[in-house]
N, C-alpha and C positions, 0 to 999 in steps of 0.2 A: 059341550065337552063330553058328557056321558055317552052321547050318540057316537062321537068319534072314537072313544075308548072301546065301545061295543063293536064298532066296525073293524078296528084294528085287531081285536081278539078273534073276530071271524076270519079276517084276511090273512093274518100272520100265523104261521104254523107254531104249534106248541112243542118246543124242542128243548133239550138240555141246554143250559146257559152256556156251556163250553162251545156248542155249535155256533152260537151267536158271537162269542169272542173270536173264534176262528174266522167267521165271516167278516167281522169288523177288521181284523188284521189283514185279511185278504183284500178287502175294499181299499185299505190304505195303500198296500203295495201296488194294486192295480191302477191307482191314480198315477203313480210314477211310470208304470208300464204304458199307460195311455199317452203320456207325454212323448214317448219314443216310437210306439208301435207303428203308426201310420206315417210318421214323418221321417223316420230313420232311412227307409229306402230312397225317399226323395232327396234327403240330405247327402247321402253317400254317392248318389249318381250325379246330382247337379252341382254340388260344391266340392266334394272330395275328388270326383272324377272317375269313380268306378263305373263299370258297365252294369246293366240290369242283370246280365248273366252272373257277373261276379257277386253282386249283392245276393241274388238267389242262391248261389253256391255257398256263400258264407253262412246264410241262414240255414241252408240244408245241412252243411257240415256241423253246424251247431247242434242240429238234431241228432247227429251221430254221437256227439258227446253227451247229449241228453239220454240216449239209450244206455250209455255206461252209467250215468247218474241214476237212472231208473232201476237198472239191474242191482247196483249197490244199495240204493235207497230202499227197495223192497226187502232185501235181505236184512239190512240194518233195522228196518222197522219191526221185523219179526224176531230179531235177535234178543235174547235175554240180557246180553251185555251192552246193548245199545238201546233200541226202542224208538218209539215215534218222536218223542220230544227232542232228543239230541240230533236226530236226523233233520227235523224241521229247522233247528237253530243253525246247523251247518249250511243248509240250503240258502238261508238269507244272507249269510256272510259271503258265500261264494258269488251270489248274484250281485251283491254290492261291489265286490271286487271287479266283476265283469263290467259294470258301469264305469269304473275308473279307467279301464283299458279302452272302452269305446269312446270315452271323453277325449282321450289322447290320440285316437286313431287318425292317421293321415294317409295310409296306404292299405292295400288289400291284406297284407300279412298281419298288421295290428288289428284291423277290422275282423279278420278271421279269428285271431286269438280272443278277442272280446266275445264273439259269438260262441266259441267253444266253451269258454267259462260260463256264459249265461245259460247255454244249453245244459251243462252239467249241473249248475245250481238248480235250475227248474226241474231237472230230472230227479234230483234228490228230494225235492219238495212234494211232488204229487203222490207217490205211494204212501208216504207218511201221513200227509194231510187227509187223504181219503180214507185211510185206515182209522184215523182218529174219529172221523165222522161216523164210520160204521161201528166202531167200538161203543159209542155212547148213544146209539139210537137203535130202535127195534126195526125189524124188516119192513113193517108197515110205514115207518117214519122216514125211511132212507131216501125215497124219491124226493120228498119235500126238503129233507136236509141237504141233499146235494143241490137241489134247485135253489135253496137259500144261499149257499156258497157261490153258486153261479150268478145269482142275483147281485151279490156283493161284488163279484168280478165285473159284471156289466156296469153297475152303478159307478164303481171306481174308475173303470175304463172311460165311461162317458165324461166324468169330471176331468180326467186327464186329457182326453182328446180336445175338449173345449178349452181348457187352460193352456194346453200346448199350442193349439192353433192361435190363441190370442197372443201368447208370448212371441211366437214366430212372426205374426203380423206386425207386432209393435216394435220388436227388436231385431228379428232375424237371427237370434242367438240360438242356433240349433244345438250347440254343444252343451248349453245350460240344461237342456232336457235330460241328458244323461246324469248330470250331477243331482238333479231333483229325484230321478229314479233311484239312484243309489241311496239317497237319504231315506226314502220311503222303505227300502228294504231294511235299513238299520232300525227304523221305528218298528217294523214288523218283528224283528228280532226281539226288541224290548217287550212287545206284547206277549209273544210266545213265552219268553223267559219268566215274565211276571205272573201270567194268568193261566197257562195250560200245563197241567201236570201230566205225567206219563199215563197213557190209557191202555197200553198193551196188557192183555189178560195175563195174570201172574202164573197161571198153571200151563201156559204154552210150553211145550217141550223144546229143548234145544235141538237144532238140526244143523247139519253141515250146509255150507253155502249152496252147493249144487243139489242137495237132496230135495228141497222144496221146489226148486225150479224144474227138476225132473218130473215131479208129480203134476205141476201145473201144465207143463208142455205135453203131457199125455192125456189131458182132459179134453176130449173131443169138442164138447160144447164151447169151452173157452177158446179153442183154436178156430172153430168156425166163426165165432163172433169176432175174433181178432182180424180175420180177413176183411169183414165188412167195416170194422172200426178203422182200419188203415185207410180205406177208401173215403169214409166220411170225414176223417181228420184231414185228408188231402183236400177235400172240398173246403173245409174251414180255413185251411192255410191260404187258399186263393184270395179270400177276403182281405187277409192281413198283408199279403206280400204282392200279389199280382194285380188285383183289382184297382188299388190306388194308382199304380203306374199306367194301367190300361186306360182308365178314365182320364188321366192327365195327358196321355199321348194320342189316343185313338177315338175318344168319344165323338159321336156325330160325324164320322168320316174324317177325323183329324182335327176337330175343334177341341182344343185342349181345355180341360176343366182345371181351374186354378186351385192352388193349395187352400185358399180361403173357402171356396165352394166345396172342395173335398171335405174340409173340416165339418161343414154344415151337414153334408150328406151322411158322413160316418157318425156324426153325433146323433142324427135321427135314427140311424141303424142301432146304435147302442141304447138309446132311450127306449125304442120299441122293444128291444130284447129285454131290457130291465123291467118294463111294464108287463110283458107277456110271460116272464119266467115262471112265477108261481101259478098263475091261472093255467098255463099250458101243462105244467107238471100235474096239477090236480085233474085237468080234463083227460089227460092220457092215462090216469090210473084205471079208467074203465077198460082199457085195452091191455092185452098181454105185452110184455116188454118188446118182443120182436115186432109186433104190430105197430107199436109206437115208433120204432126205428124205421119202419116202412113209411109211415107218415112223413118223417123227417126226410127220407130219401126222395120222396115225390116232391116235396117243397124245394129241395136242392135242385132237382131237375128243372123245375119252373123258374127258379132264380137264375140259373145259367142261361136259359133261353132269353130272359129279360136283359141280361148283361150283353149278350150278342146283339140284341135289338138296340141297345144304347149305343153301340159302336157302328151300326150299319144304317140306322134310320134317323128320322127327324126327332126332335125333342129329346136329346140324349140325357138331359138332367132328369126328366120325368121317368124315362125308362130305367136309368141308373138308380134313381131313388126307389122305384118300385122293386127293382132287383134286390137292393139292400134290405128293403122291408121284408120281402119273402124269405131271404136268407137269414134274417134275424129270427123268424119263426122256426125255420129249419134248425138253426143252431140250438134254440132253447128246447126244442123237442128232443134233440139228440143227446145233449151232454148229461142231464141228470139220469136218464134211463140207462145209459151205458154203464155208469159207475154202480148204480143200484143193482143192475143185473149181475155184474161181476161179483159184487159183495155177497149177493144171495147164493151164488153157486160155489163160493170159496169156502173151504174148511176154515174154521176160526183160527187155527194155528198157522195158517198160510195166507191170511188175509192180505198182508203186506205184499207178498210175492204175487198173488193173483191180481191185485190192484196195480202192481208194477207192470204186469203184462198188459193190462188195460191202458196204462199210461204210456207204455213203450210203443203201442200202436200209434199214439200221437206223435212220438218222435219219428217213426217210420213215415207217417203221412207228411210231416214237415220236412223230412229228408227228400222225399220225392216231389212234393207239390211246388215249393218255391223255385227250385232250379228248373223244373219243367215249364212253369209259367214264365220265368225270366227268359228262358231260351225262346219260347214262343213270341214274346214281345220283341226280342232282338231280330226276329226273322222278317219283320215288316207287317203291314196291316192285314194282308190276306190270312197269314198264319195266325196272327193275334186274334182275329175275329173267329176263325175256325176252331181255335182252341176251346172256346166256350161251348160250341156245339159238340165237340168231342167229349167234354166232361158230361154234358147232358146225356149222351148215348150210354155212358157207363152206369147210369142209374138203373137200367133194365136188369143187368146181371146182379146188381146189388139187391134188388127186390127179390130175385129168384133165390139167392142165398139166404136172405132173411126169412122167406117163406119156409124153406127147408129147415132152418134153425127153429122156427116156431113149432113145426111138427115134432122135432126132437125134444124140445123142452116140454111140450104137452104130454109126451109119453113118459 
């Protein structure tokens, strides 16, 4: 037992207890999200009767609402009349309401309404949550703090994917997934209400809504990073929206991968991401932030090549599993570094707004990625296969922009 305690102390980061509470709440909510994330596109196409383009469009327009939520959330998180905590509480209630709408959805309009609400709720969440983590950690701790929250995300997501797959296999009750997701958001509300006090620095000056945004949008380093961040987030969106449908329809030259097998593949993806999150964060501390993002971009390119191979060659499950493994490493290399980088260059009084810009890039990536991927799948096998090669080609300009950003930050 003593040896286990020593190992845990060496492996787990030493962080403020509030970071652990935030991570625990996030783990809980991600269990619910895991219930719906990979199965909702399949449910709405195969049982509700929406096309892949409509599903992608609904998810993408939800990201538009997410941009509004992020804009408002960043300003509220920095505001002396609101702050981090009320913004977090509001985000959980809006997200729970979105699940109620999705539970009742039988056509595209209601599906779209649910996605708009969910996007807005998620948009409110991220600037406030990442500001809390930055408020209660030092610059040296932030990479591991953000990695811990992402670890909780992946662990909760993994549990949700496994449980969701089991529930569907046993009952076929897809709609129950949305009810469970909504309940986890309400439990997250209770955790925030009971255990997380306001962390906004008390001496932050009051600013007008647009003043802080004007400062952030004139920051060249932030804007250069934002360009790459949109692209990397668009990559991540493909795992969650396009890849399940691609494997289900086109793997191995048309050999469909069943929902049960997809569950196993994506569970392996999430488990690997969970195990690799903290070790990857510590390993990348030896590199400058932009260099760490270059490692992630290279891994994304390799992953897209493997996805293409899963659709055009033999042994599609092996290639698809390898692709998901490589993209798990790409994801865990990308997510903590991006947030820590933005928190480091942000003025303390504008931390919420800067992290809102960082989070807004996710909304833009999800606005572009799912509709583009859904459109490619609806065009037939040739375009669907070529889509992954096109994504692979975009890695080269991303590496060029990151190299340029690295030189700027060094100066």
